[in-house]
N, C-alpha and C positions, 0 to 999 in steps of 0.2 A: 225466386224468379220463376215464372212459368216456363215449361219446357218449350224450346224453340223447334220449329219445323226445319228439316234438313234443307229443303228447297221448295220451289213452287209445285213441283210434280208430287212430292210427298204430301204436301198440303192438299192438293187436289184429290189424291187417293183417299186420304182420311175424310175429306169433306164429302166425297161420293158415298162412303160407307155410312156416314152420319145421315145423309139425305135418304139413303135406302132404308135405314132404320126408322126415319121419320115418315116414311111413306111417300116419297117423291112420286108425282103422277107419271105413269108410264108413257103418256103422250106429250110430255113436256118438250120444249125447246130450250137448250142451254145457250145463254148469251154471255160471252166473256168480254169484260171491259178491257179495251186495248190500252196499253199493251200487255202488262204483266198478268192481268186477269185472264187473258186468253190461254196462257199456259196452265193455269189452275183449272180453268173450265174444260180444257181438252181432256184432262184426266177424268173429270166428272162425267163428261159426255161418253168417253170410252167405256168406263166401268158400268155406267147405267144404260149403255146402248141407246143413247139419245142423240138427235141431231144437234150440231154445234154451229153457231154463227157468232159474229163479232158485233159489238156495239161500240162505236168510237165516241169517246167522251174526252173533252179537253178542259183541263183546269184553267180558270182565269186567274192568273197570278198578279199580285201587286207589282207595278212596274219596277220598283227598286228593291223588291223582296219577292222574286218570282216563285219561291217555294211556298209563300203564304197565299193561299187561295181566297179570293173574295167571291168566288162563284165557279160555275162550270157550265159548259154547253154540250149538247148532243144535237143531232140533226133536228132543226126547228125548235129547239128548247134551250132556254137560258134560265138558270137558277142562280140566285145571289145569296151571299151570306150577309144579311143586313147589319149584323154587329160589326163585321170587319169594314164594310163600306162606310158605316157611320163613324167608327173609331178613327179611320184614316182620312175621313172627309173626301172620299173619292168622288170626282165629278162624273156626270153622265158622259161627258166627252172622253174621259179616261176609260170608263167602262166600255164604251162603244169601240174605242180604238183597240183595246186589248181583245175584245170579242171578234173584231174583224180579222185580226192577225190569227187568232186561234181557229176561226172558222175556215180560213184558207188551209191551215194544216189539217184540220179535221177532214176536209174534202179530199186532200191529197192522200191521206191514210185510207179513207174508205175506198178510193179507186185502186190503191195499191193492194190492199188486203183482199178485196173481192175479185180482182182480176177479171172483171166483166160479168161475174156471177151476180144475179139479183139477190137481195136480202131474203131470208126466209119469211114466209107469211105468218105473222103472229096472231092474226085475227082468230079469236075464240080458242086460243091455245094457252095452256099454262106455260109460263116462262120462268126459268131459273136464272137469275142474274148473279154472275160470279165475278168477284174481284179477288186480288191477293190480300186484301185487307181494307178496313175502313179507317179513315183518319178524321177529317172534318166532315165527311159524308156528302160534300157538295157534288162530287162526281157521281156517286150512287144516286143522289136525288135526281140529277139530270137524266140518268139512265132509266130510273123508275118512271119519270114523267114522259120520256120518249116512248117507253114500252106501253104505258097506258094509252098514249095517243095512237099507237099502232094496233090497238084493239085486243091486247092480251086479256084472257079471261081470268087469270090468276097470276100473281107475281110472288115469287119466293126469292128473297135475297139470301145468298149463301156465301160466307166469307170464312177464311181460316181464323182471322183475328180481328178484334175490334175493341175500342174502348168500352169500359163498363157503361151500360145504359144506351149505347148507340142503337142497338136493335129496337129497344123500346121507343126511342125517339122517332125512328123511322116509322114504326107501326102506329104511333100516335099521329104522325103527320099524314100518313096514307092509310086510312081505314081499310081493313081487309088484307093488307100486306102481311106476309109471313117473313120472318127473318131468323136465320140460323148463323151464329158465330161460334166456332169451335172453342175459341179461347178469348177471354175478356180480361186480360191482365190489368192490374192496378198497382202502380202507375203504368200508363200505356206508352208514352213518349212518341213512338213512331212505328209504322208497319214493319219496316226493314229490320228493326231490332229483334223481331220475333222469328227470324230466319237465320240459320247458320250461313247459308249462301243465298244472296239476294242480288244477283247481277242485273244490270240494265238489260231489258228485253228489246231485241231488234225487230225491225219490220220483217226481215227474212224469217225469224223464228215464229212470228205471228202467222205469216203466210203459210209456212210449213205445217203448223199445228192445225190450221183450218183445212188445208188440203188433205191431211191425213185422215180427217173425219168423213170425207166425202165417200 
């Protein structure tokens, strides 16, 4: 079994060092996927002395199996997992209903986390997208597409842990994308398995992490 990370902060420190060795651009903006990814991203931004912001992504969960994602949304972006949609015969009405509910929560979180601050301008800037791990990849796909829409010149996905092949799959789907995963255990099972401590991240912790970087 691959060595586990102590917690999200340790994972962020190790990820920052790997990004430094890989030549992370000095003018990049670090975006943490809320919630847990922001804690990892805060360490990356601190160690690399880069600005930090949040990107709010909401998983679209199957109504009677909310942990099973059939897609994800970010501001103005919806991505679907067609295999799950087809296998469960999800109707457009169901998809739209779940998306409406999650959009309302996305907007609430954005308002709470930013506290009136505008998002950082990503136009013509390299962006490092950070999460605490990849599972299905739906949330990261939504983040990537939102970041593309906002005009980033270069996108680097950086995560502590991912299933084997996940980075290659993203790079194939999004030409020009760079992806770094510190560990790719096989079998993978779940992100939380690869942390010794993996508590639920609160809104207050996200807000504090963002405020500390200002």
